[in-house]
C-alpha positions as semicolon CSV with decimal commas, in nm:
position;residue;x (nm);y (nm);z (nm)
1;M;-10,261;5,767;-7,937
2;P;-10,071;5,585;-8,212
3;E;-10,208;5,255;-8,338
4;S;-10,028;4,946;-8,219
5;T;-9,880;4,704;-8,470
6;E;-10,150;4,456;-8,371
7;S;-10,425;4,712;-8,441
8;K;-10,277;4,789;-8,782
9;G;-10,271;4,416;-8,856
10;I;-10,638;4,380;-8,760
11;V;-10,735;4,688;-8,962
12;R;-10,556;4,545;-9,265
13;R;-10,709;4,198;-9,221
14;V;-11,062;4,339;-9,176
15;A;-11,013;4,547;-9,493
16;E;-10,894;4,234;-9,677
17;I;-11,201;4,041;-9,562
18;I;-11,440;4,321;-9,667
19;I;-11,271;4,355;-10,007
20;E;-11,282;3,978;-10,060
21;E;-11,637;3,918;-9,935
22;L;-11,788;4,214;-10,121
23;K;-11,572;4,149;-10,429
24;L;-11,463;4,511;-10,437
25;E;-11,256;4,617;-10,735
26;D;-11,007;4,902;-10,762
27;V;-10,936;4,896;-10,388
28;T;-10,663;4,726;-10,188
29;P;-10,605;4,692;-9,814
30;D;-10,347;4,971;-9,850
31;T;-10,591;5,212;-10,016
32;F;-10,895;5,115;-9,804
33;K;-10,975;5,404;-9,569
34;P;-11,030;5,267;-9,215
35;D;-11,271;5,549;-9,127
36;M;-11,492;5,511;-9,435
37;D;-11,856;5,454;-9,339
38;L;-11,932;5,108;-9,470
39;V;-12,305;5,170;-9,513
40;D;-12,313;5,532;-9,633
41;E;-11,995;5,536;-9,840
42;L;-11,956;5,173;-9,945
43;G;-12,324;5,085;-9,961
44;I;-12,311;4,755;-9,774
45;D;-12,642;4,621;-9,647
46;S;-12,736;4,410;-9,347
47;M;-12,676;4,085;-9,537
48;D;-12,325;4,197;-9,635
49;L;-12,255;4,294;-9,275
50;A;-12,384;3,958;-9,149
51;T;-12,154;3,778;-9,394
52;I;-11,856;3,988;-9,287
53;A;-11,941;3,929;-8,920
54;L;-11,946;3,551;-8,974
55;V;-11,606;3,557;-9,142
56;L;-11,465;3,776;-8,860
57;Q;-11,607;3,539;-8,598
58;D;-11,429;3,246;-8,765
59;E;-11,108;3,443;-8,816
60;Y;-11,078;3,576;-8,460
61;K;-11,271;3,306;-8,269
62;I;-11,509;3,562;-8,119
63;V;-11,886;3,601;-8,105
64;I;-12,033;3,912;-8,265
65;D;-12,379;3,976;-8,125
66;E;-12,633;4,083;-8,389
67;D;-12,731;4,369;-8,158
68;D;-12,375;4,503;-8,199
69;Y;-12,393;4,526;-8,580
70;P;-12,490;4,897;-8,571
71;R;-12,158;4,965;-8,391
72;L;-11,962;4,817;-8,681
73;K;-11,977;5,119;-8,911
74;T;-11,610;5,152;-9,011
75;V;-11,307;4,927;-9,031
76;R;-11,153;5,117;-8,739
77;L;-11,466;5,058;-8,524
78;I;-11,469;4,690;-8,623
79;C;-11,102;4,667;-8,523
80;A;-11,175;4,825;-8,182
81;Y;-11,468;4,585;-8,136
82;I;-11,250;4,281;-8,217
83;E;-10,977;4,401;-7,980
84;E;-11,240;4,449;-7,706
85;K;-11,373;4,094;-7,760
86;L;-11,022;3,947;-7,766
87;A;-10,926;4,128;-7,446
88;A;-11,241;3,998;-7,275
89;K;-11,140;3,640;-7,364
90;Q;-10,805;3,669;-7,184
């Protein structure tokens, strides 16, 4: 199933937020791999994830339950989670 334009926009925005919040160098939203494991490959910890979750909550006007943090392992999974939350609001 091809990604919708909206999904690609969310994937790009989530990548931008992660890059900005973690102050990553040598990576851009275009080169950020959406299936990269954020903990194992990028080395983010629970505090980083909490910070990213707060920014995403503000950005998309959703609530991210702390119990859901383990589901947010890749940008693609975060995108699917955001889309799920947005769909539930409608």
